[in-house]
N, C-alpha and C positions, 0 to 999 in steps of 0.2 A: 621286808618293807615295814614290818611292825615296829622295828626300832626307830627308824626316821620319823614315822608318824607319831610314835609316843614322844619323841624328843620335841617335835613341832607342837604337840598338844601341851607339853610341859612349858615350853617357851611362851605359848599363847596365854596360858594361865597366869604367867608371871608378868608379861608385858602387854597383853592385849593386842598383838600385832595384826591379827586377823580383822579386828574391828577397825584399826587404823587403815589397813589396806582397803577395806570396803568403803571407808569414808573418803579415801583419796581417789579410788578408781571407779566407784560405782555411783558417783554423784549424778543425779538425773539431769540431762541437758534437754531443754525444751526444743521443740521442732523449730526450724528456721535458723538455727545457729550454724552459719556456714564458714567459708574460708576466711572471711574478714576477722574472725575471732581467734585466729592463730597468732596475731601480732604479739600478744602478751607472752605466749610460750616461746616465740622466737627471741624476744628480749631476754627472757630468763635463761635460755640456752646460751646466748652470747655473754651474759654476765658470768655464767659458769665457766665458759672458755677463758674469759679474762682472769678469773680467779685461779684456775689451774695453771695457765701459762705464767701468771704473775708469781705464783709460788715457785715454779721451776726457774724463772729468771732470777728470783731472789737468792737462789742457791749459789749463783755464780757472780752476782753483782756486789760491788764494794761501795758503800755510800760515803766515799771520801774523794775530794777533788783530785788527789794524787793518783787515784786508781779507778775512779768511776769510768772514765773514758776507755781506759785500757780493758776493763772488765767487759764493757759492751763490745769492743773490738774482738775480744777473745770469744765471746758468745757467737758473734756473727762469722768469724773467720776460722776458728779452730774447733769449736764445739760441734760435735756431730748433730746435724740438723739444727744447729743453733740459729741460722738465718731464718729458717722456717718458724722456729719458736718465737723469735723476736717479731717476725712478720705477722704471726697470728695475734700477738699482743698489740702491735702498733696499728695494724689495719683494723683489728677488732674494736679499737676505740672509735673509729669512724663508723663502723657498722652499728655499734651500740647507739650512737647519737642518732643515726638515721632510723633505727628500729624504734627508739624511744619517741621520736617525733611522729613517725607513722602511727604508732600505738595511740599517742595522744590525739592525733587528728581523727583516728577512728572513733575514739571515745567521744570527741566533740561532735563529729558528724552524726553519730547515732544517739546523741543525748544521754550517754551512759553515766554522766556525772550527776544526774538529777536524783531527787528523793527516791530511795533512802541511801544513796551511795555518795553523799557529800564528803564524808571522811575518807572514803576510798580514793576519791579524786585528790584530796589534799595530800595523802601519802604518795600518790603518783607524782604530783608536782615536786615534792621534796626529793623523790628518787631521781627525777630529771636533773635537779640542781646538784645532787650528789654525783651523778654521772659526769656532769660538766666539771665538778670539782676534781674528780679523778683525772680527767684530761688535763686540767690546769696544773696539778701537782706533779703529774708525770712528765711535764715539759723539762724540768731541770735535771732529771736523773741521768740522761746520757752525758751531761757536762760537755756538750759541744757548743759551737758558736750560737746556734739557734737557741739552745737551752739557756745559755748564759744571758744573752741580750734580751730574749723574750721575757725571761723572769725579771730582768732589770726593769723593763717597761711595766710589767705587772706590779712590781713593788712601787714604782713611781706613781702609777695610777691609784694604788691604795692610799697614797699620801693625800689625795684630793678628797678622801672620804672624811666624815666626822671622826675625830680622834685619829686622823690619818697618820700622824707621826708614830703614835703608839702601835697602830696596826702594822705599819711598815717595819717598825722595829721588831715586832713579834715575828713577822714573816722573814726578815733578813737575819735577825739574830746577832747583829754586830754592826760595826761601822761600814763594812763592805760586804759584798756578796761572796761568801766563802764556805768554809767547812760547816759552820753552824747553820747556814742557810740550807745547804744540801741535806744535812741531817734532819732538820725540821720538816722539810718538804717530803723527805723519804718516810719519816715517821707518820706524817699525815696520810701519805699514799698507801702505806702497807698496814697501818694499825688503826688510825682514827676513822678514816673514810670507810674501810671495809666493815668495821664494827657497826657504824651507822647504817651502811647499806644493807647488811644482813638483817638488822633489826627492822628496818622499814620494809624490806621485801617480805619478811614474815608477816608483818602487820597488814601489808597490802593483800597478800594471798588469803590471810584469815578473813579480812573484811569482804574480799571477793567471794569466798565460799559462804560466808554468813548471809550475804544478800543475793547471791546467785548472779548469773550472767544476765545482762539486760535483755538480750535476745534481739530479734529482728524488729524493724520499725513497725511493721504490720503483723498482726496475729496470723500465725501459720497453723492450720489444722494438722493434727497428728499427735501421736503419743510421744512422751518424753523417752529418751534413750540414755543409757548409762554413758559416762564419759569414756570408759574403756569398753570396747575397742573403737567405737565409732569416731568420736572427736579426737581421741588420742592418736589415731592413725593420721588424721589431718595435721595435727601438731608435729608428729614425727616426720612426715614427708616434707612439710614446709621448713622445719628446722634443719633437716638433712640437706635440703637444697641451698639454704643460706650458708650453712657451714661449708659445703662444697665450694661455694663461691669465695668464701673467706680463705679457705685453704689454697685455692687457686691464686688469689692475690698474694698470699704469703710465699708461694713457691715461685711464681713468675716475676713478681716485682720485689726489688730489694728495699727493705726498710731504710729510709735515709739516715745518714749520719754525717753531719757537717764536720769540718776540722775541729780539733780540740779547742775548748774555750780559751779565748785570747782577750783579756781585759784591755790590752793596749790597742786593739783594733776597733777604734771608735767609728770607723767608716762602715762597719757592718750594719746593714739595714735589716732588723728582725721583722719577721712576718709570722703571725700565729697560724695554727691549723685552720682549715676552712670553716669549722664550726664557730670560731671566734673572729673570723675575718670581718664580719659585718660590724661588730663592735669596734674593731680597730679602725675600720674605714670611717665610722661615725665620728671619731675623734677629729678628723680633718675639717668637719663642718662646725665644730664648737671649739675654736682655739682659745688659748689664754684663760681668762677667768671663767669662760663658759664651759670649760672642760668637764667640770662635775656634772653638767647636764647629760653628757654622753656617757660618762663612766658610772654615774650613780643614779641620777633622777630617772632617765628613760628606762634603763633596765629594771629599776625598782618598781616603776609603774606597770611594766609588762608583767613582772612576777606577781605583783599585787593583784592585778586584774585576773590572772590565772587562778590565784588562790580564792578570790571572791566570786568566781564564775558561778558555782552552784547556788550561791546565795543571791546573786543578781538576776539569774535566769531561773525563776521558780515556776514558770508555766509548765503544765504537764506535757505540752506538745514536744515530741522528740524529733520530728522530721526537720532537717536543716533548712528547708525552704520556708517553714513556718517560724523560724527563728532568724529573721533577716539581720538583726543587729549583731548577733553572735557570729553568724556566717560572714557578714561584711567585715566585722572587726578582725577575725582571724585571717581573712583574705588580705586586708590591708597590711597587717603585721607580717604575714608570710611574704607578700610581694616586696615589702620594704627590706626584709632580710635577704631575699634573693637578689634584689638590685644592688644593695650594699656589698654583698659578697662578690657579685660580678665586677663591680667597680674596684673592689679591693684586689681581685685577681689581675685586672688590667694594670693597676699601679704597682704590682709586685715586680721587683727587679729580678732579672734572670740570675739563677744561682751561679756563683763563680765556678769556673772549671778548675777542679783540684789539680789538674796537670799543668796549669798556667801559673807561673810564680811571678809576683811583682817584685819591685826593687828591694823593698825592706826584707821580705822573706829570703831573697837571694843573698842579701848582705848578712843575714843571721849567722851562717857558718863562719864567715870571716871574723865577725865580731867576737864570737865565742872562742875562736882559736887565736885571737890576737895575743902576741907575746907579752904585752904589758899586763894582760889579765893572767896568763899562765905563769907569770913570774911568781905570783902569790897563790893563785887558785890551782894548785897541783898537789899530787900525793906527796906528803911530807913537807909541803910549803907552809907559809905563815897563815894561810886562809883555807877555808873549806873548798874541796873540789866542787866544780860547778854542778856536776850531776847530783852531788849530795845536797847542794843548796836548793835544787829543783824539788827534791823530795821533802825537805824540811820547811820550805818557805812557800807562801802563796804568790801568784803572779804579781799582785799589786806591790808586795814588798820587794820583789826582785827589780821591778821597773823603777820604783822610787829609790832603791839602794844604788842601782847602777847609774841612775841619772843624777845622783847628787854630786856636788862639787868636791866632796872629800869624804867618801864613805868609810875610810879608815883614817881617823884623825891622827893616829900615831905614826902613820906612814907619810913621808914628805913627798907625796905625789897625788895627783888628781886622777880620778877614774878616766880612762881614755875615751869613754862615750858619754860625755856630759849631756848631750842632746836627749830629750825624753823619748823621741821616736827611735833613735838608735838604741837606746836602752830597751825600748819596746821590742825592737827586732831581736835583741839578745835574748830577752825573756821568751819571745815567741819561738825562737829556735830551740831553747832548752825544753820547752813543753812539747814542741813538735817532735823532737827526738824521742821523747817518752812515748808518743803516740805512733811512732813509726812513720811520720810524715815529714821528716826533715828533707832539705834539698838533696842531701846525699842519698837518703833512702828512696827518694822518688826517681833516681836515675836521670838527673837533669841534663846529663851530658849527651843523651841519646840523639838529639836532633841538633846538628851543628848549625843549620840555618837559623833556627830559632834562637840559639845561643848568640850567634853573631848579631842578630837583630837586637836582643836585649843589651848586648855590649854597646852597640852603636847608640841606642837610646840613652843609656846611662852616661856615656861620654858626652852626648849632647846636653844632658842635664847639668853636667859640671862645667859647661863652657860659659864664659863670661857673656858672650853675645846673647845666649839664650836667656840669661838673667835680665839683661838690659831690655830685651824685646818684650818680656812678660812683666817687667817691673816688679819682680818678686825679690824679697830679701834672701840672703844666703841661708839655706836650711838643709836638712838631711836629704830632702828629695832633690834639691837643686844644687847642693854643695858638692865640691869636688871630692871630699873625703869619701862620702858614701858611694858616689859613682865610681871612683877609682877602686874602692874596696871590692865592690861587686864585680867590676870589670876584671880585676885581678882574680877573683874567685872563678869567674867564667873561663878565663884563660887557663887557669889551673885545671879545671874539670874538662875542658875541651882538648 
């Protein structure tokens, strides 16, 4: 035993670790500090879980549009416990937002932001904004439909801000949402925001230790006790219970993953996660030129009031009933967020069933395998193989290229699918094949009754009487070529 003790003494003489341990674990906690003061430790535990799971996910994630979706599918379907790993990270984001809001409300209810803890409160507000920033930048990384279109909405909202075009250009990184966009959001998510978060967490903890815990509203008689083991036990029990709940969510519920991002699917209605749904719903009440009020002015006022709260409420009273303006203000803001979130949920369309295929996705395999395309786009042909084009080109280029009236000027023929939506079906099929979600991979032939129904609907779409009844021009959805192509595809598969 002499050797280990000598080694520990030598290490302490060089590093002072015993002094640091006493400072961390033996801080005196005043009487009356109960279970309400575990919210900060729960938040710190959840941030640690996000950091660990984020590092693990980054080992398998590829931040490129060609491989991002595939890497997420690999994690969820082939990596051992991969669905649990992603579930912890996905549901952990919601847990962190809830924990941060509860911690903030506890601080407000107990008046813990008052003198001398004003700067501690300011660092806490910045931490809340950083947490929301993590949630926002993490949207795009799966590169599915929700990621693509929700990020498109976010960039369009950024354009309504002062210097909006410059901000949107910085976020997008190019004329369209593509590789540079994904790379920039990934860099912000895994480098910039974590660095800022670690810095502000250290500052927040330092200031909390410097000024101590505010304690109960009324003075409680009794001697102060060290943090360890008395309050540390409460933190451990509460943190373990929350982590157990998070782990249960990760195991029982599958983290959602929409179909692969399809820029041609303009009918997709994006909806943000629940913690941004109130802001999204607010946009409906400020249309057109009033949109900046919902996207910039109102959120800026709320954040500004949060930052100024310690300087506006300078009275020494800490009881929330003796601070009616603060209590009423937070009640109104909270009620507004809850109502807007509820209305946003009511307006949210049901997610499309991935097992149900519409006319254009069904037509995709026929378009891809059309002989007029394969004449050139084949191994040893005059043009690149279609699978190679999918890897080398982004979806916007494929759709524009396939929909042009002469995408090979030196060849005396036009592309067989001049319609933009048919070209979109072609591009969608190429990218769906990459994600393992093509019509063929889905086993569309399994239900003969549903196939017959699709075939009948498509034949009706191509009928002249249907066009006259609806007074619509001939198009890819009502025209005979698309309907006959899909019907032929269904006949072949059935």
